[in-house]
TITI-377949 format. One line per 4 residues: number of its first residue (from 1); for each residue x, y, z of C-alpha. Coordinates in steps of 0.25 Angstrom, whole numbers. Example, Ala and Ser with C-alpha at 12.3 -4.5 7.8 and 13.67 -1.06 7.14 Angstrom:
<lummis>
1	49 -18 31 | 55 -4 29
</lummis>
This chain:
<lummis>
1	14 -372 -321 | 22 -359 -320 | 27 -356 -307 | 17 -345 -301
5	25 -331 -295 | 25 -328 -282 | 19 -314 -275 | 33 -310 -273
9	32 -301 -259 | 19 -304 -256 | 21 -312 -242 | 26 -299 -236
13	14 -291 -242 | 4 -301 -237 | 11 -301 -223 | 11 -286 -222
17	-4 -284 -225 | -6 -283 -239 | -16 -292 -246 | -11 -298 -257
21	-21 -308 -267 | -17 -320 -271 | -3 -322 -267 | 8 -332 -273
25	18 -337 -265 | 26 -351 -263 | 25 -361 -251 | 39 -363 -247
29	35 -372 -235 | 22 -377 -228 | 21 -385 -215 | 10 -391 -204
33	11 -383 -191 | 7 -388 -180 | -7 -381 -172 | -14 -382 -161
37	-27 -388 -168 | -29 -400 -176 | -31 -390 -188 | -18 -393 -199
41	-10 -380 -201 | 1 -378 -212 | 11 -365 -212 | 17 -362 -225
45	30 -354 -230 | 27 -345 -240 | 35 -336 -251 | 31 -325 -260
49	46 -326 -266 | 52 -315 -258 | 46 -316 -245 | 40 -329 -236
53	31 -330 -225 | 31 -343 -216 | 20 -339 -208 | 10 -344 -218
57	-2 -355 -214 | -11 -362 -223 | -26 -359 -220 | -31 -375 -215
61	-41 -376 -227 | -28 -377 -236 | -21 -388 -229 | -25 -398 -238
65	-18 -391 -249 | -6 -395 -240 | -11 -409 -239 | -11 -409 -253
69	3 -405 -255 | -1 -392 -263 | 6 -383 -253 | 20 -389 -254
73	33 -381 -253 | 35 -372 -265 | 22 -371 -270 | 16 -359 -275
77	1 -353 -269 | -7 -342 -273 | -12 -337 -260 | -27 -334 -262
81	-32 -331 -249 | -24 -329 -236 | -24 -321 -222 | -14 -317 -212
85	-16 -317 -198 | -5 -313 -186 | -2 -325 -176 | 5 -322 -163
89	7 -313 -152 | 7 -298 -155 | 20 -293 -160 | 26 -305 -161
93	15 -311 -172 | 16 -318 -185 | 7 -315 -198 | 2 -328 -205
97	-2 -329 -218 | -13 -339 -218 | -16 -346 -231 | -31 -348 -235
101	-33 -350 -250 | -21 -355 -258 | -18 -358 -272 | -6 -368 -277
105	-1 -361 -290 | 12 -369 -290 | 15 -382 -283 | 28 -384 -275
109	33 -396 -285 | 30 -385 -297 | 39 -373 -289 | 49 -383 -282
113	57 -373 -276 | 55 -358 -268 | 53 -346 -276 | 63 -334 -272
117	71 -332 -259 | 59 -327 -251 | 62 -321 -236 | 52 -319 -224
121	43 -308 -226 | 45 -303 -212 | 60 -300 -213 | 57 -294 -227
125	48 -284 -220 | 57 -281 -210 | 67 -277 -220 | 58 -270 -229
129	54 -261 -216 | 69 -258 -212 | 71 -243 -216 | 84 -242 -225
133	92 -231 -216 | 101 -222 -224 | 117 -224 -225 | 122 -216 -213
137	135 -208 -219 | 142 -195 -212 | 136 -185 -222 | 121 -190 -219
141	119 -193 -204 | 105 -199 -201 | 99 -189 -191 | 88 -191 -181
145	78 -183 -187 | 78 -193 -199 | 77 -205 -190 | 66 -200 -183
149	58 -197 -196 | 61 -211 -201 | 56 -217 -188 | 45 -208 -191
153	41 -213 -204 | 43 -228 -200 | 33 -226 -188 | 24 -220 -200
157	25 -232 -206 | 22 -240 -194 | 9 -232 -193 | 6 -233 -207
161	7 -250 -206 | 1 -251 -195 | -12 -241 -199 | -10 -251 -212
165	-13 -264 -206 | -27 -262 -205 | -29 -259 -219 | -22 -271 -223
169	-30 -281 -231 | -22 -293 -222 | -33 -295 -213 | -38 -306 -202
173	-51 -311 -203 | -60 -311 -191 | -61 -326 -190 | -46 -328 -189
177	-45 -319 -176 | -41 -323 -162 | -34 -319 -150 | -21 -325 -153
181	-21 -314 -165 | -15 -302 -162 | -14 -294 -176 | -25 -295 -185
185	-33 -285 -192 | -48 -289 -197 | -54 -281 -206 | -71 -282 -203
189	-83 -277 -203 | -92 -269 -192 | -106 -278 -192 | -110 -271 -179
193	-107 -262 -169 | -114 -259 -155 | -114 -248 -147 | -105 -243 -137
197	-108 -250 -123 | -101 -245 -109 | -99 -253 -97 | -96 -248 -83
201	-92 -257 -72 | -82 -258 -59 | -69 -259 -69 | -75 -247 -76
205	-83 -242 -89 | -81 -243 -104 | -88 -246 -116 | -88 -254 -129
209	-93 -257 -142 | -93 -271 -151 | -93 -272 -165 | -95 -284 -174
213	-84 -286 -184 | -85 -295 -198 | -78 -300 -209 | -78 -311 -219
217	-72 -322 -208 | -81 -318 -196 | -87 -309 -187 | -81 -304 -172
221	-84 -294 -161 | -76 -282 -157 | -76 -273 -145 | -72 -259 -141
225	-71 -256 -127 | -69 -242 -122 | -58 -234 -129 | -60 -242 -142
229	-75 -240 -140 | -72 -226 -140 | -62 -227 -151 | -69 -237 -162
233	-84 -236 -160 | -86 -225 -169 | -76 -228 -181 | -83 -242 -181
237	-96 -244 -190 | -105 -254 -193 | -103 -261 -207 | -88 -256 -208
241	-76 -263 -211 | -63 -260 -203 | -49 -267 -199 | -48 -272 -184
245	-35 -274 -178 | -30 -275 -163 | -42 -280 -156 | -41 -290 -145
249	-48 -303 -148 | -54 -312 -138 | -65 -323 -137 | -80 -318 -139
253	-88 -318 -129 | -100 -324 -136 | -110 -317 -126 | -109 -304 -132
257	-105 -309 -147 | -112 -319 -156 | -102 -317 -166 | -96 -330 -171
261	-82 -328 -167 | -74 -332 -154 | -67 -320 -152 | -69 -304 -151
265	-61 -291 -153 | -60 -281 -143 | -53 -267 -148 | -39 -264 -143
269	-32 -250 -139 | -25 -256 -151 | -36 -259 -160 | -38 -253 -173
273	-48 -251 -183 | -49 -247 -197 | -60 -243 -207 | -59 -252 -219
277	-59 -246 -232 | -72 -251 -241 | -63 -254 -252 | -56 -264 -243
281	-68 -270 -237 | -70 -282 -245 | -71 -295 -238 | -79 -291 -227
285	-93 -295 -228 | -104 -284 -225 | -113 -286 -214 | -121 -297 -215
289	-136 -297 -210 | -144 -309 -209 | -159 -303 -212 | -170 -309 -207
293	-185 -305 -209 | -191 -298 -198 | -201 -308 -196 | -192 -319 -194
297	-188 -311 -181 | -200 -316 -173 | -194 -329 -176 | -180 -326 -170
301	-175 -328 -155 | -176 -315 -143 | -161 -309 -145 | -159 -315 -158
305	-151 -306 -168 | -157 -302 -181 | -154 -296 -194 | -166 -290 -202
309	-171 -278 -212 | -183 -272 -212 | -190 -258 -214 | -192 -248 -203
313	-206 -247 -205 | -208 -240 -192 | -200 -233 -181 | -203 -229 -166
317	-200 -217 -159 | -187 -217 -152 | -189 -221 -136 | -180 -218 -125
321	-180 -226 -111 | -171 -227 -99 | -167 -241 -95 | -174 -244 -80
325	-161 -251 -77 | -149 -243 -81 | -156 -229 -84 | -150 -229 -97
329	-158 -222 -108 | -161 -231 -121 | -167 -226 -134 | -173 -235 -144
333	-181 -234 -157 | -191 -247 -163 | -192 -249 -178 | -202 -256 -185
337	-197 -265 -195 | -204 -272 -207 | -199 -282 -219 | -204 -290 -229
341	-207 -302 -218 | -218 -292 -216 | -215 -291 -201 | -210 -281 -192
345	-202 -279 -181 | -197 -270 -170 | -183 -264 -171 | -176 -258 -160
349	-166 -248 -160 | -156 -242 -149 | -151 -229 -146 | -146 -221 -157
353	-150 -229 -168 | -164 -227 -162 | -162 -213 -160 | -157 -211 -174
357	-165 -220 -182 | -174 -213 -193 | -183 -222 -198 | -194 -214 -205
361	-191 -218 -220 | -194 -233 -215 | -179 -237 -219 | -174 -251 -221
365	-167 -257 -208 | -158 -267 -206 | -153 -273 -193 | -141 -284 -189
369	-142 -290 -176 | -153 -285 -171 | -159 -291 -158 | -173 -298 -157
373	-180 -294 -143 | -192 -302 -140 | -204 -297 -131 | -217 -303 -130
377	-217 -311 -142 | -213 -299 -152 | -199 -298 -158 | -191 -284 -159
381	-177 -281 -164 | -168 -272 -157 | -153 -267 -160 | -143 -269 -153
385	-129 -270 -150 | -121 -275 -164 | -135 -273 -172 | -134 -266 -184
389	-146 -257 -190 | -145 -252 -206 | -155 -244 -212 | -159 -245 -226
393	-147 -255 -230 | -143 -256 -243 | -146 -271 -245 | -155 -279 -254
397	-165 -282 -242 | -166 -267 -239 | -169 -263 -252 | -180 -274 -255
401	-187 -271 -239 | -187 -257 -244 | -195 -260 -257 | -205 -269 -249
405	-208 -259 -239 | -208 -247 -249 | -219 -256 -255 | -228 -257 -244
409	-221 -270 -239 | -222 -265 -225 | -236 -264 -224 | -240 -278 -222
413	-232 -283 -209 | -238 -295 -204 | -229 -299 -193 | -223 -290 -182
417	-212 -298 -176 | -212 -286 -164 | -226 -289 -160 | -228 -293 -146
421	-238 -305 -144 | -241 -302 -130 | -256 -308 -133 | -251 -321 -136
425	-247 -324 -150 | -257 -334 -156 | -246 -336 -168 | -238 -342 -159
429	-242 -358 -156 | -249 -362 -144 | -243 -373 -136 | -246 -379 -122
433	-235 -381 -112 | -236 -395 -113 | -236 -395 -129 | -223 -387 -130
437	-215 -398 -123 | -223 -409 -131 | -219 -401 -143 | -204 -401 -138
441	-205 -384 -142 | -192 -379 -141 | -185 -391 -143 | -179 -384 -158
445	-169 -375 -162 | -177 -364 -160 | -187 -361 -148 | -202 -362 -150
449	-213 -353 -147 | -227 -356 -141 | -237 -350 -132 | -246 -354 -123
453	-256 -349 -111 | -250 -353 -97 | -251 -349 -84 | -240 -343 -75
457	-238 -355 -63 | -226 -350 -56 | -216 -339 -58 | -202 -340 -52
461	-195 -327 -45 | -183 -334 -44 | -173 -330 -54 | -184 -322 -60
465	-174 -309 -64 | -159 -307 -66 | -150 -295 -68 | -147 -289 -81
469	-138 -280 -89 | -145 -267 -89 | -142 -264 -103 | -154 -264 -111
473	-150 -274 -121 | -143 -284 -112 | -150 -293 -102 | -136 -300 -99
477	-137 -304 -83 | -128 -297 -75 | -117 -300 -65 | -118 -293 -52
481	-105 -290 -50 | -107 -286 -34 | -103 -271 -34 | -116 -265 -41
485	-111 -268 -54 | -119 -279 -63 | -111 -284 -74 | -116 -289 -88
489	-107 -299 -96 | -115 -295 -108 | -113 -280 -108 | -99 -281 -103
493	-101 -271 -92 | -107 -268 -76 | -119 -261 -74 | -123 -254 -60
497	-137 -260 -62 | -144 -270 -69 | -159 -275 -74 | -167 -286 -71
501	-173 -296 -81 | -184 -307 -78 | -181 -321 -80 | -192 -328 -74
505	-197 -342 -74 | -211 -346 -72 | -220 -359 -74 | -232 -358 -83
509	-243 -368 -87 | -254 -370 -97 | -264 -382 -97 | -255 -391 -101
513	-241 -390 -93 | -232 -380 -86 | -219 -375 -91 | -208 -366 -85
517	-205 -352 -93 | -196 -342 -93 | -200 -326 -94 | -189 -315 -98
521	-189 -301 -93 | -200 -296 -104 | -209 -307 -101 | -207 -308 -87
525	-210 -293 -84 | -223 -295 -92 | -227 -308 -83 | -223 -300 -69
529	-228 -286 -74 | -216 -281 -67 | -202 -276 -75 | -190 -284 -72
533	-185 -274 -64 | -197 -274 -55 | -197 -289 -53 | -181 -290 -52
537	-183 -279 -40 | -194 -287 -33 | -188 -299 -35 | -175 -294 -28
541	-180 -285 -17 | -195 -287 -14 | -198 -302 -15 | -213 -298 -11
545	-215 -291 -24 | -208 -300 -33 | -216 -312 -26 | -231 -305 -31
549	-224 -300 -45 | -223 -316 -47 | -234 -322 -41 | -244 -313 -48
553	-243 -319 -61 | -245 -331 -57 | -256 -341 -63 | -256 -329 -73
557	-260 -333 -88 | -253 -330 -101 | -250 -333 -114 | -235 -336 -114
561	-227 -336 -128 | -216 -346 -124 | -203 -349 -131 | -198 -364 -130
565	-184 -369 -131 | -175 -380 -125 | -163 -376 -118 | -152 -382 -112
569	-149 -380 -98 | -135 -389 -95 | -138 -402 -102 | -152 -401 -101
573	-163 -397 -111 | -174 -387 -105 | -186 -383 -114 | -187 -368 -110
577	-200 -359 -111 | -198 -345 -111 | -209 -335 -112 | -209 -325 -125
581	-220 -318 -121 | -233 -318 -113 | -247 -312 -112 | -259 -312 -105
585	-269 -320 -111 | -279 -313 -122 | -291 -324 -119 | -298 -320 -132
589	-287 -323 -141 | -283 -335 -132 | -297 -340 -133 | -296 -340 -148
593	-284 -349 -148 | -291 -358 -140 | -303 -359 -148 | -294 -360 -161
597	-288 -372 -154 | -301 -380 -150 | -306 -378 -163 | -293 -385 -169
601	-293 -396 -160 | -307 -399 -163 | -307 -398 -178 | -316 -385 -178
605	-306 -376 -185 | -298 -364 -183 | -306 -353 -174 | -313 -341 -181
</lummis>
């Protein structure tokens, strides 16, 4: 077999940012290196006949080739896939070539010798960049002006090189980033961007926004504060691909980010962001939508993220209201979406998105990352930080939906996902409290739901509320800093006020058993017939009024819709019941249910 020709000079090109497809190199040496892990790694000395690079690593998935003796000294290989990565401290780090896919063209036994007299590419690069001085003679002195212009040219070249680094195709995958790297460039698509949020505390004021970035290897959250927030917010658009460099990496706060990445990025004063040309977007995946039918929303958990698509059948009026806790004005608009599952759901838009929305032409609406809100058994969707809304997207699902609706498909909607079941949903299983235990409800991977008629026995006043973040879309418990400020860890901000949230524990009973159940704010307000603010104020400042609020509901009967799920408390498993909704008893409907059960028990047949 003829000896393959090396791609002469390619190592310097690769290590300076050029993407050269399938270069042919020679292995001059390979040795195992010591690592802090049990994983075996090999270091390569590679040559292109002109330059050599001693900072090359074999990807661990290729170790088997070395074990089989396929990568011996003098072997000629073709690099089918490779990448580079910076290792070491800022200013003194080394760029390492990592070989991820390789093909052997000639074995070391065939070649037998080193090809050419290669030198280190670093020294060659230095020699190439040293300006060649003109000979100095008596008749041609070097003028200061000439020296100044030469320096200017060098500076321009340096600036051009620095600007060009973000255009280089030699980028790092997101999955390879860590705080131990200082010099890197990633090419990523912006999949979502939050609105600007502000904070004010004893240490000062500020603003921030976050975005989620994605490439073919993974995702990462990036956040810009203060000056960087002002600088980059209007420049960055969801869906576009950008080069990012010189951000600080730190361990991700999983409380705020659900992305599968152990790290997150923070913009700094040196951060560089540059829009990627459309012709250079190859390899970066489009934003992925995990679309589900609207009918399935009713089976999903409260606060769960949802991607769905539907026709905007109805558009509500723009609503403006003022928060009772922050005195801040909010604007929202509710849309009704329908789809081919013959279901409808309410979607809430906020702020400018609500103000500017025009749905009179009944467009196709696609949402990503909307959140489920549950109230009185009905479930709706709400846009929030990081959610994406697209109007009439050019995708097959949208075109199919458009054709279905234009041919009368939206006239037969049978399921109203957002409808409240305040009167008791008789499609939900009726189960006694004792039977719920006997049937071991809540022990599966997903919670079980049932309804029962029960009477309120005891309502605990202790720990019946907590002080929560005053932001509309956040109910996180705040920390009293003792200086008139209340800190929310989720929002990373302090506020001069808070809002009360109810967390009521009470004992209810039917004719078979008693159980302790938990009620959250919305149901608690309905139960006590007072707002959370009124209840919190009374519990803290007026015990007599609070006592009356809680005692007034003792021995009252309701139809409770309950969520049942086993939860871990330390080393113990407890079966927890949460009130999803409650309603006064409609005895006419309830009696129909009892008659139906009696007829089924006696074999007479279903009720007429």
